[in-house]
C-alpha positions, 0 to 999 in steps of 0.5 A: 398442445399448449406447453405453457398450460400443460407443461409449464414454461419452456426451458428457454424462458426459465433460463432467461428468467434465471439469468435476469434474476441473477443479473439483477441481484448482481447489479443490486449488490454492486449498488449496495456496496457502493452506497455502503462505501459512500456512507462509510468514507472518511476524509482527512480534514487536517490543514497541516502545512508542510512547508520546509518538510520533506516527504518520500512516497514510494509508488507515487506515479499512479493510484493512491500514491499519486493522490498522496503526492498531490496532497503533500505538494498542496501542503507545500512539502518537498515531495520525492516521488520514488518510482520504478517507472521514472518516465511516467513519474516525470509526467505525473510530476509536471501535472502535480506542479501545474496543479499545485504551483509547487515546483519542489517535486523531484523524481528518483528511481526506485525498484523495491524488488531490487536490493541494489536499487534500494541501496542506490536510492537510499545512498542518493537520498542520504547524500542530497537531502538534509532532512526527511520528515515523512516516509510513506511506504505506498508502493505495492504489487500483486503478482496474481498467477506467474511465479517470479524470483528477483535477482536477489533470489526473493519472491517478487511480491514479498520483495516489493511489498515487504523486503524492499521497504524493510531495507529502505527503512533501515538505510534512511532511519538516521535521516529520519531521526535527525529530522525528528519528529518524523513519521513512517507510514506503511500502507497495508490492507485488511486483506492481511486477514487472509494470509499468515507468515510462515517463519520456516518459509519466509521466502515462499517462491513456490507458493501460489502467487495470488496468496502472497499478496495477503502474506505481504500485507500481514508482513507489513503489519508485523514489521510496523509493530516491531519497528514502532517498538524499536523506535520508541523514544527516538522521535520517529513514529511508525503506523500502518493502515488499510486504504480500502479497496481501490480502483488502482493499477494493482488489478492490472495483473488479473488475466483475461477473461477474469478481468472483465467482471472484476473491472466492472466491480472495481469501477462501480464499487471500489474507492477512487484513488483520491478517496483511497489516499485519505487514510494515508494522508491522515497518518502522515499529517494529522496532529492528532497522531503526533504521538501515535506509534504502532497503530493501525488505521482505517477510514481515518480512525484507529482500527482493531487488529486480529490477535495473531498479527499482534504477537510480539514474539513472532514479530521479533523473530520475523524481524531477524529473518528480514535482516538476513533476507535483505542482506543487512550489512554490519555498517548499515544503520540498524534499528 
């Protein structure tokens, strides 16, 4: 009996055709996404020279932090690479010095998940640096599956992405004011739209770890908007941004085998670190943003935020909660 004529195609042919069709659709989607990213990519064309200026970049040993550090070095700035892994950072420092011929780059130990480390770093900066013109909160992590609590009792993703930067900003604010006009740049993400702050549970140690990355990015924006409001008239500005989806180390925590298809997507569709650093650089150096304060940027342009994250009362309440969580002391600088 002829199966192809009397009963249609054999099952294995149907399955093969289905799989081939799905793979074709998947590959085509990746190609279209890459084309879209290429067409919408915006670069920072500012030629601002930063000679005589000091820039701190957290998480500057890899990804967009590294590319931001390289760019600042090319602009002749004094670059302070604030990193948890100082061994890697030292190698990156030497690489950047060799490429830019700017020897004024230093590595300082900073673990944003540790309030003690934040205080030690800030103390050293305040003692050794005469000025601070740009503070870039770049470091971030995504604790995908494993619940972790820091030595301070804080959920590790929230501590690294929000509470550490919050404390660090307070401890360095006097130096920033002394160096005015100065800027604070916070790297957030459009993925904030998938999260929301629960003011009744701001330290959600029992929440799904992967979800807390979105929450931390939401928190970054609340923090930036309230910070900008409090800094009005001081000569210090604060703005935040979405860098885009980047091929960076933040995806390394995704376990096998889920990381296999993800890596294919990351390598083919996402921005390179250099491309992803452009909006950070734009916020840090563009003369067009000299007076910009409390804004959100994407692709080197101001972007719109969702209404919920702009709620001033929520931001004010969350600020007070953060002060308690980071154990801000009476003799600490207050913003």
